C-alpha positions as a printed Julia matrix, in Angstrom:
688×3 Matrix{Float64}:
 -27.52  131.73  126.88
 -24.17  131.74  125.12
 -22.21  131.37  128.53
 -24.55  128.48  129.5
 -23.47  126.66  126.24
 -19.61  126.78  126.89
 -20.0   125.6   130.27
 -22.15  122.77  128.89
 -19.37  122.1   126.5
 -15.75  122.55  128.47
 -14.1   120.51  125.69
 -14.95  123.54  123.12
 -13.78  125.93  125.61
 -10.31  124.13  125.97
  -9.84  123.97  122.26
 -10.24  127.44  121.63
  -7.93  128.66  124.37
  -5.45  126.47  123.01
  -6.28  128.06  119.41
  -5.76  131.78  120.88
  -2.44  130.59  122.78
  -1.05  129.23  119.07
  -2.22  132.55  117.33
  -0.41  134.57  120.14
   2.81  132.38  119.69
   2.4   132.57  115.9
   2.13  136.34  116.19
   5.37  136.55  118.16
   7.02  134.5   115.56
   5.86  136.36  112.72
   6.66  140.07  114.31
  10.21  140.81  113.75
  11.9   141.46  117.21
  13.65  144.68  117.99
  17.34  144.63  118.5
  16.38  145.24  122.05
  15.08  141.71  122.34
  18.03  139.96  120.95
  20.17  141.01  124.09
  23.35  140.98  122.2
  25.71  143.23  123.62
  28.11  145.37  121.58
  31.67  143.93  121.36
  33.16  146.98  123.02
  31.27  146.49  125.87
  32.69  143.05  126.65
  29.3   141.37  126.84
  27.46  140.48  130.11
  28.86  136.83  130.07
  32.05  135.72  131.99
  34.98  134.63  130.03
  35.1   130.89  129.88
  37.74  129.43  132.15
  39.91  127.22  129.63
  41.87  124.51  131.21
  44.65  124.28  128.75
  46.12  121.13  129.92
  42.85  119.28  129.49
  42.05  120.83  126.31
  45.15  119.84  124.76
  45.26  116.39  125.98
  41.79  115.74  124.49
  42.77  117.48  121.19
  46.24  115.28  120.78
  44.92  111.89  121.78
  47.03  109.09  122.68
  49.68  109.81  120.43
  51.3   112.98  122.36
  54.13  110.97  123.68
  55.73  110.03  120.4
  55.19  113.79  118.94
  57.11  114.91  121.69
  60.01  112.52  120.99
  60.14  114.1   117.44
  60.04  117.66  118.86
  62.85  116.86  121.32
  65.03  115.17  119.29
  65.21  117.9   116.95
  65.47  120.66  119.65
  68.26  118.59  120.69
  69.85  118.65  117.43
  70.42  122.4   116.42
  72.64  121.15  113.25
  69.51  119.35  111.83
  67.11  122.46  112.21
  66.7   123.99  108.82
  67.97  127.79  108.41
  65.96  130.4   106.98
  68.46  130.71  103.95
  69.78  127.5   102.36
  70.25  126.42   99.0
  68.48  123.61   97.1
  71.14  120.98   97.19
  71.97  121.71  100.61
  68.39  121.57  101.9
  67.83  118.03  100.23
  71.33  116.89  102.07
  69.79  118.07  105.24
  66.54  116.86  104.56
  67.92  113.37  104.03
  70.15  113.84  107.29
  67.29  114.76  109.29
  65.16  111.56  107.9
  68.04  109.37  108.66
  68.71  110.92  112.18
  65.0   110.42  113.1
  65.19  106.64  112.05
  68.54  105.48  113.39
  69.24  107.8   116.41
  65.9   108.95  117.6
  64.89  105.36  117.02
  61.42  106.45  115.54
  60.67  103.78  112.65
  57.33  105.21  111.0
  57.09  102.39  108.53
  55.79   99.77  110.91
  52.95  101.94  111.81
  51.85  102.35  108.39
  49.79   99.16  108.37
  49.99   98.29  112.21
  48.9   101.5   113.58
  48.1   104.28  111.05
  46.8   106.81  113.71
  50.26  106.56  115.1
  51.95  106.99  111.9
  50.01  110.29  111.03
  50.58  111.46  114.51
  54.66  111.09  113.52
  53.94  112.9   110.13
  52.12  115.93  111.59
  55.1   116.25  114.24
  57.69  115.82  111.36
  56.04  118.17  108.94
  55.74  120.73  111.74
  59.69  120.4   111.91
  60.28  120.86  108.16
  57.47  120.31  105.79
  59.92  119.02  103.35
  60.98  116.6   105.7
  57.37  115.53  106.24
  56.79  115.14  102.43
  60.1   113.24  102.13
  58.88  110.77  105.02
  55.66  110.48  102.96
  57.16  109.43  100.03
  59.65  106.95  101.46
  56.86  105.11  103.79
  53.4   106.09  102.58
  54.17  106.1    98.78
  57.08  103.6    98.04
  56.64  101.86  101.03
  52.67  101.88  101.04
  52.68  100.86   97.34
  54.67   97.51   98.23
  52.77   96.66  101.29
  49.27   97.68   99.59
  49.79   96.52   96.14
  52.2    93.41   96.45
  52.09   90.34   98.17
  54.08   88.26  100.98
  57.08   87.92   98.82
  57.37   91.61   98.19
  56.95   92.44  102.01
  59.69   89.81  103.06
  62.21   91.19  100.5
  61.6    95.08  100.8
  60.13   95.54  104.37
  63.42   95.94  106.16
  65.3    97.81  103.64
  62.43  100.54  103.33
  62.15  100.53  107.37
  65.92  101.36  107.8
  66.33  103.41  104.57
  68.71  100.91  103.12
  66.05  100.94  100.06
  65.08  104.55   99.66
  62.51  104.76   96.88
  60.03  106.82   94.71
  56.32  106.59   93.65
  56.65  106.93   89.75
  52.87  107.33   88.79
  52.54  111.07   87.2
  53.89  111.72   83.87
  54.55  114.65   81.8
  51.58  114.44   79.82
  48.96  112.91   82.6
  48.67  113.45   86.14
  44.86  113.18   87.32
  44.18  110.92   84.78
  45.95  107.81   85.82
  44.37  105.65   83.25
  45.94  107.51   80.46
  49.35  106.76   81.55
  51.55  105.58   78.54
  54.48  103.9    79.95
  54.3   100.55   79.23
  55.7    97.19   80.94
  55.73   94.49   78.29
  56.01   90.9    79.13
  58.76   88.84   77.55
  57.82   84.92   78.12
  61.06   83.73   76.82
  63.47   85.75   79.56
  60.29   85.57   82.07
  60.86   89.49   82.62
  58.8    92.7    81.95
  60.23   95.33   79.85
  59.71   99.1    81.13
  59.72  101.45   78.41
  58.92  105.36   78.03
  57.24  105.3    74.59
  57.61  109.14   74.14
  58.25  112.45   76.09
  54.8   112.82   77.4
  55.3   109.26   79.14
  58.39  110.57   81.11
  57.8   110.32   84.59
  57.57  113.81   86.16
  57.78  115.5    89.62
  58.98  111.82   91.22
  60.07  112.54   94.87
  63.41  111.05   96.08
  64.21  110.34   92.23
  66.71  113.18   91.49
  69.07  112.35   94.24
  68.37  109.7    96.78
  66.36  106.96   95.44
  67.38  103.43   94.61
  63.8   102.1    93.65
  61.02  103.37   92.05
  57.08  101.94   91.87
  56.57  102.66   88.48
  53.13  102.54   87.17
  52.76  101.27   83.6
  50.27   99.65   80.95
  50.76   95.5    81.41
  51.14   94.56   77.78
  50.63   90.67   77.22
  51.76   89.16   73.94
  48.89   87.26   72.08
  48.34   85.5    69.01
  46.45   87.84   67.19
  47.5    90.18   64.58
  48.07   93.21   67.07
  50.3    91.49   69.05
  49.66   92.63   72.67
  46.8    92.9    74.88
  46.52   95.79   77.09
  45.59   94.79   80.85
  45.75   98.2    82.31
  47.78  100.1    84.8
  49.74   97.89   87.14
  52.77   98.92   89.58
  56.07   97.24   89.13
  59.32   97.69   91.32
  62.11   99.07   89.26
  65.59   99.58   90.67
  66.95  103.02   89.15
  70.38  103.14   90.83
  73.13  100.59   91.98
  72.71   99.41   95.68
  76.44   99.97   96.25
  77.74  102.56   93.96
  74.6   104.67   93.55
  75.23  105.01   89.87
  72.18  105.22   87.51
  71.37  101.64   86.23
  71.37  101.03   82.5
  68.33  102.16   80.41
  67.31  104.45   83.2
  67.73  108.25   82.41
  67.2   110.74   85.8
  67.14  114.3    85.38
  66.49  117.01   88.27
  62.97  118.88   87.97
  64.94  121.73   89.47
  63.96  124.45   91.75
  60.44  124.59   92.82
  58.05  127.3    94.5
  58.66  125.37   97.86
  59.63  121.96   99.29
  63.01  122.2    98.0
  64.29  119.69  100.57
  62.46  116.83   98.1
  64.54  116.01   95.5
  61.9   115.78   92.56
  63.19  114.11   89.38
  62.05  112.97   85.94
  62.56  109.35   84.75
  62.75  107.99   81.33
  63.15  103.93   80.75
  64.53  102.46   77.7
  63.99   98.73   77.38
  64.68   98.05   81.21
  64.06   94.62   82.08
  62.9    93.63   85.74
  61.96   90.08   86.84
  58.52   88.92   86.63
  58.3    88.73   90.52
  58.81   92.65   90.41
  55.02   92.71   89.43
  53.03   94.09   92.51
  50.49   91.32   91.88
  47.99   91.71   94.78
  45.15   92.64   92.23
  46.6    91.11   89.13
  49.48   88.52   88.23
  51.16   86.99   85.14
  52.04   83.09   85.37
  55.37   82.01   83.87
  53.63   81.19   80.65
  52.06   84.61   80.18
  48.88   84.06   81.5
  46.84   86.72   83.35
  44.84   86.11   86.42
  42.96   88.57   88.57
  40.16   88.09   91.59
  38.74   91.15   89.74
  37.02   90.73   86.33
  37.69   94.09   84.78
  40.08   96.56   84.19
  38.12   99.28   85.74
  37.56   97.28   88.91
  41.34   96.54   88.89
  42.07  100.27   88.55
  39.55  101.28   91.24
  41.17   98.83   93.77
  44.72   99.78   93.06
  43.89  103.5    93.7
  41.56  102.54   96.76
  44.91  101.16   98.68
  46.73  104.18   97.77
  44.11  106.54   99.54
  46.41  106.88  102.56
  48.37  109.75  100.77
  45.23  111.83  100.86
  44.64  110.95  104.31
  47.99  111.98  105.37
  47.98  115.38  103.46
  44.58  116.35  104.82
  45.89  115.61  108.37
  49.37  117.53  107.74
  47.4   120.17  106.14
  45.37  120.99  109.5
  48.96  120.86  111.37
  50.24  123.77  108.83
  46.96  125.74  109.8
  47.59  125.24  113.37
  51.2   126.72  113.12
  49.95  129.5   111.09
  47.25  130.46  113.41
  49.4   130.04  116.36
  51.79  132.63  114.9
  49.18  135.1   113.7
  47.0   135.02  117.18
  50.15  135.41  119.32
  51.44  138.08  117.26
  47.92  139.91  117.4
  47.86  139.64  121.18
  51.1   140.87  121.67
  51.12  143.85  119.11
  49.62  147.09  120.17
  48.47  149.76  118.21
  46.3   152.88  118.7
  43.58  153.3   121.48
  41.27  155.76  123.26
  42.43  159.31  123.79
  44.92  159.5   126.74
  44.75  155.86  127.2
  47.14  152.78  126.56
  47.28  151.49  123.12
  45.44  148.21  122.77
  46.05  144.87  121.17
  45.12  144.57  117.68
  43.24  141.6   118.19
  40.8   143.81  120.03
  39.82  145.51  117.01
  36.85  143.93  115.21
  38.52  143.65  111.84
  41.34  141.38  113.18
  38.81  139.42  115.07
  36.81  138.97  111.75
  40.17  137.81  109.96
  41.31  135.31  112.7
  38.55  134.14  114.8
  36.42  132.15  112.48
  39.62  130.78  111.07
  40.61  129.77  114.46
  37.27  127.93  114.81
  37.83  126.27  111.44
  41.13  125.23  112.57
  39.43  123.34  115.22
  36.6   121.91  113.16
  39.01  120.62  110.76
  41.34  119.1   113.54
  38.27  116.81  114.51
  37.25  116.32  110.9
  40.62  114.8   109.91
  41.18  112.94  113.2
  37.86  111.13  112.47
  39.19  110.29  108.81
  42.27  108.86  110.09
  40.31  106.86  112.68
  38.14  105.61  109.93
  41.35  104.99  107.63
  42.82  102.89  110.47
  39.4   100.73  110.95
  39.43  100.25  107.14
  42.96   98.7   106.98
  41.82   96.41  109.78
  38.54   95.22  108.64
  38.72   95.79  104.64
  35.17   96.25  104.8
  33.87   97.11  101.32
  31.6    99.94  102.25
  33.8   101.37  104.65
  36.71  101.41  101.99
  34.13  103.53   99.55
  33.27  105.82  102.67
  36.96  106.5   103.29
  37.69  106.94   99.8
  34.9   109.68   99.39
  35.75  111.31  102.55
  39.53  111.44  101.96
  39.03  113.03   98.2
  36.52  115.85   99.86
  38.45  116.44  102.98
  42.07  116.48  101.31
  40.44  119.01   98.71
  38.49  121.24  101.15
  41.21  121.39  104.02
  44.06  122.08  101.55
  42.19  124.83  100.04
  41.22  126.44  103.06
  44.65  126.27  104.39
  46.13  127.87  101.62
  43.89  130.86  101.54
  44.39  131.16  105.81
  48.22  131.21  104.95
  47.88  134.57  103.05
  45.46  135.94  105.55
  47.84  135.26  108.24
  50.45  137.01  106.71
  48.36  140.18  105.91
  47.01  139.99  109.55
  50.8   140.53  110.72
  51.29  143.36  108.94
  55.17  144.17  107.79
  56.49  141.69  110.39
  54.52  139.02  108.6
  56.56  139.66  105.54
  59.77  138.78  107.47
  61.13  135.37  106.21
  62.06  134.45  109.61
  58.32  134.53  110.9
  57.71  131.67  108.46
  54.42  132.84  106.61
  56.41  132.85  103.35
  58.07  129.43  103.61
  54.72  127.83  105.05
  52.65  129.41  102.34
  55.35  128.19   99.46
  55.73  124.76  100.68
  51.88  124.22  101.46
  50.88  125.33   97.96
  51.3   122.38   96.16
  49.22  120.33   98.74
  46.22  121.59   96.6
  47.2   119.56   93.42
  49.46  116.78   94.13
  47.85  113.45   95.45
  44.82  114.42   93.54
  44.07  117.89   92.11
  41.43  119.48   94.46
  38.8   120.39   91.56
  39.06  116.78   90.3
  38.77  115.45   93.84
  35.69  117.35   94.74
  34.03  116.13   91.24
  34.44  112.98   92.66
  32.74  113.88   95.86
  29.98  115.13   93.74
  29.77  112.0    91.48
  29.2   109.75   94.66
  26.67  112.02   96.08
  24.77  111.39   92.78
  25.4   108.04   92.67
  23.83  107.75   96.43
  21.09  110.08   95.35
  20.17  107.5    92.38
  20.33  104.48   94.93
  17.81  106.3    97.21
  15.0   105.96   94.42
  16.07  102.39   93.89
  15.82  101.42   97.44
  19.72  100.73   98.03
  21.3   101.45  101.19
  23.63  104.62  101.93
  27.32  104.49  102.6
  27.86  105.99  106.2
  29.09  109.32  104.99
  26.03  109.92  103.29
  23.24  108.53  105.71
  21.92  111.72  106.3
  20.54  112.01  102.63
  18.26  109.54  103.41
  16.26  111.92  105.65
  17.31  115.11  103.88
  15.7   113.66  100.64
  12.17  113.2   102.26
  12.41  116.14  105.01
  14.79  119.03  104.11
  13.47  119.2   100.63
   9.93  120.35  101.93
   9.08  123.81  101.65
  10.79  125.9   104.36
   8.56  126.41  107.55
   7.68  130.14  107.57
   7.71  130.27  111.1
  11.16  128.48  112.21
  12.54  130.66  109.11
  11.99  133.64  111.4
  13.37  132.27  114.72
  16.14  134.57  115.82
  16.77  133.77  119.46
  20.19  132.96  120.57
  19.37  129.53  122.14
  18.01  128.56  118.87
  20.65  129.8   116.7
  23.12  128.02  118.97
  21.34  124.71  118.89
  23.44  122.17  117.0
  20.33  120.68  115.5
  19.34  124.16  113.92
  23.09  124.23  112.75
  23.44  120.93  111.11
  19.84  120.83  109.58
  20.77  124.4   107.97
  24.08  122.69  106.41
  22.06  119.58  105.39
  19.16  121.68  103.79
  21.78  123.46  101.59
  23.19  120.22  100.55
  20.16  118.44   99.67
  18.56  121.53   97.84
  22.06  121.69   95.78
  21.94  117.83   95.11
  18.37  117.82   94.04
  18.79  120.79   91.58
  21.9   119.55   90.05
  20.49  116.31   89.42
  17.49  117.94   87.68
  19.97  119.96   85.57
  22.13  117.17   84.65
  19.27  115.1    83.43
  17.95  117.99   81.07
  21.24  118.82   79.56
  22.28  115.31   78.95
  19.6   115.33   76.47
  21.17  117.57   74.12
  24.83  117.7    75.15
  25.41  114.14   76.18
  26.61  113.07   79.78
  29.9   114.64   79.45
  28.87  117.91   78.11
  26.09  118.11   80.77
  28.6   117.4    83.47
  30.88  120.31   82.16
  27.57  122.7    81.95
  27.26  121.94   85.45
  30.49  121.67   86.83
  30.72  124.91   89.07
  27.02  123.71   90.83
  28.77  120.4    91.38
  31.56  121.65   92.92
  29.54  123.67   95.1
  27.54  120.72   96.04
  30.76  118.85   97.19
  32.06  121.48   99.25
  28.48  121.82  101.09
  28.58  118.34  101.95
  32.09  118.29  103.19
  31.16  121.19  105.46
  28.2   119.0   106.95
  30.43  116.38  107.69
  32.84  118.54  109.29
  30.25  120.18  111.43
  28.79  116.76  112.37
  32.31  115.69  113.59
  32.62  118.96  115.47
  29.21  118.77  117.3
  30.32  115.16  118.19
  33.51  116.32  119.63
  32.02  118.81  121.93
  29.63  116.41  123.02
  32.45  113.63  124.03
  34.7   116.07  125.57
  34.8   114.77  129.14
  36.06  118.34  130.86
  33.33  120.68  131.32
  35.3   123.81  130.78
  36.99  122.46  127.55
  33.5   121.36  126.41
  32.23  125.08  126.99
  35.11  126.35  125.02
  34.63  124.03  122.26
  30.77  124.4   121.95
  31.54  128.31  121.8
  34.1   127.7   118.94
  31.83  125.41  117.0
  29.08  127.65  117.18
  30.96  130.44  115.63
  32.4   128.02  112.79
  28.67  127.02  112.19
  27.07  130.6   112.09
  29.98  131.8   110.34
  29.58  129.15  107.35
  25.96  129.78  107.37
  26.62  133.89  107.05
  29.09  133.27  104.53
  26.54  131.64  102.17
  23.19  133.38  103.43
  22.3   134.13   99.92
  21.59  130.51   99.28
  19.65  130.39  102.27
  17.51  133.49  101.76
  16.84  132.67   98.21
  14.63  129.73   99.14
  13.28  131.81  102.18
  14.97  128.98  104.83
  16.11  132.27  106.62
  14.08  135.28  106.74
  15.74  138.72  106.67
  15.55  139.2   110.63
  16.97  135.81  111.06
  19.83  136.64  109.03
  20.39  139.95  110.56
  20.75  137.81  113.75
  22.86  135.12  112.59
  25.42  137.93  111.52
  25.33  139.85  114.72
  25.61  136.74  116.84
  28.55  135.59  114.58
  30.35  139.06  115.34
  29.65  138.5   119.33
  30.78  135.05  119.23
  34.0   136.01  117.31
  34.33  138.22  120.61
  33.86  135.57  122.91
  36.48  133.5   120.94
  39.04  136.47  121.05
  38.83  136.39  124.93
  40.2   132.96  124.92
  42.15  132.95  121.67
  45.44  132.64  123.75
  44.41  129.64  125.61
  43.09  127.87  122.3
  46.22  128.03  120.3
  48.24  126.91  123.51
  45.9   123.96  123.43
  47.69  123.12  120.01
  50.9   122.53  122.31
  53.17  123.63  119.59
  56.57  124.74  121.71
  58.26  127.85  120.29
  61.07  125.6   118.76
  58.52  124.46  116.79
  56.62  127.55  115.7
  60.11  129.24  115.19
  58.64  132.59  114.39
  60.07  135.24  116.79
  56.82  137.44  116.52
  55.26  134.32  118.11
  57.49  133.82  120.99
  55.66  133.01  124.33
  58.07  135.5   126.06
  60.42  138.39  125.1
  58.91  138.17  121.38
  60.35  141.53  120.45
  63.63  140.99  122.09
  64.18  137.83  120.0
  63.14  139.6   116.87
  65.69  142.46  117.41
  68.21  139.77  118.39
  67.52  137.98  115.1
  68.63  140.9   112.91
  71.78  141.52  115.02
  70.88  143.95  118.06
């Protein structure tokens, strides 16, 4: 009777079979797989997969893009001029003069004039900056001060009359200049600057004054020795008919001559002192400036966002001090873009030296067998292979930032401006902090030989260290990113649109914040873990959880502590949120770069490196994923094993991957990283 009913109802039979299959599949997911099923071979066995063949030329071409030729010109020029190469031992004053001669030589002899590209072709400008910084980081900063900061302030904050008057002199170095924003008492808080520029309607001039010691301009590059002009950021004060006498119109930029163009003598009312020997970057002449009633023509106000007429009337297309201030700082974002991009260049040099040495250096080995390369040790792979993967990830992320910045300079689109501002703040902070930590890891990975000055880790570390705090303190910049995330979070609930960088939050707020799927939380197959969708979803899920939870905490604490107190109470949470978001953007851009790579062998190598980057970052924050049951214990274990296995796979092509950075020996300049006869060159250096 029962069998008869089944045959009479085939639909019910099909449904019961489908249910049985689903239960069977669920049972497989819910039962932890054994190590055998993972099929991850131990690193020592070499795995069962063939080594990826990397075509270095194709990968290098894809990495370096269209501006490889101008970088080669920079490298070849300095290689042909040994007297312009920075020696290991050099005094502060000698280094400053050498740095100036290097810059003059680049512009006048090599015929490479970066200034014209600041607006016209920012991608090419940053390519030149990367190459120049690889020659000597002091030279890269010196060039950045002259063209990005001093020159950039004239181009971006001034109008046609300023460009017509100053462009050629800045371009050919007749007008070396400074960017005088930071003061002794104020760095990050630019709106708190105290230097004043008071308008005198009788003489049609501004009077620049340093009202107290705290307002002395400090750490001003090019000021101590070479600068003839300064873009001075000061509070614009206009006389009024009221009792208080003056109206504060907020911080503006003014062109102030500081030395005579012919005699180079300091001008009357200007006091200049040397900030002295620094931890690094001693080729840059940082100085301190004090102004005592220095008079400049009214035309020296960089008046793109605010102007003063002959009769002392203030006009601006922007209605408030805050909007003018935001527009001013927004135009100076190129400095952050350049630092993020240059920091990756430092990371490439450092990783190249450490990895080439680790491939060369042999220590210990199996009994009665040859010694093995130290990069064959899992501990060395653990130090350097995720770092190499991160170097690639940060390369593509900062290349994307440069492209967005170039697009912004052409379109002036408001949404794009906001997007670049947030992205540059986040990447500058994340990249420079990561590079600073990695420099120490690379030094230690090279043992005693890494401590030799000639092998460069010391100078690279010291020169790069300031990247974390100039052009915006990293902790402050991460707070800007967190603030923007919270702003976007509020916009979502008001039905507003998202800026490009935050688009994924629209989906994440709806999807990722639901309870984690108990089935997918246990998936541990290699194909699943190496799926870009799983990796990106994991990064975005973490960001969304952090964003939602900090928004709730801020709302709660604001009731008792006020907005400032609540922000401070949640500050570490906010910084973690910002870093998580930036990592999501970095992974997204890496995945896109892998997919766009035209050469199959290069694409396979990049996919391997991308997977290592993603899984290593997930493993480093595995506690967060475990706390919310996004990843079950068996899956966490599988992620760890796969990360170690991928590190071994990347080790097999590590030499080719650093070769693809295309840094010649005369750029890396470390004997232990030479591509031939490294030990011979090292011993020769010390006199054998």
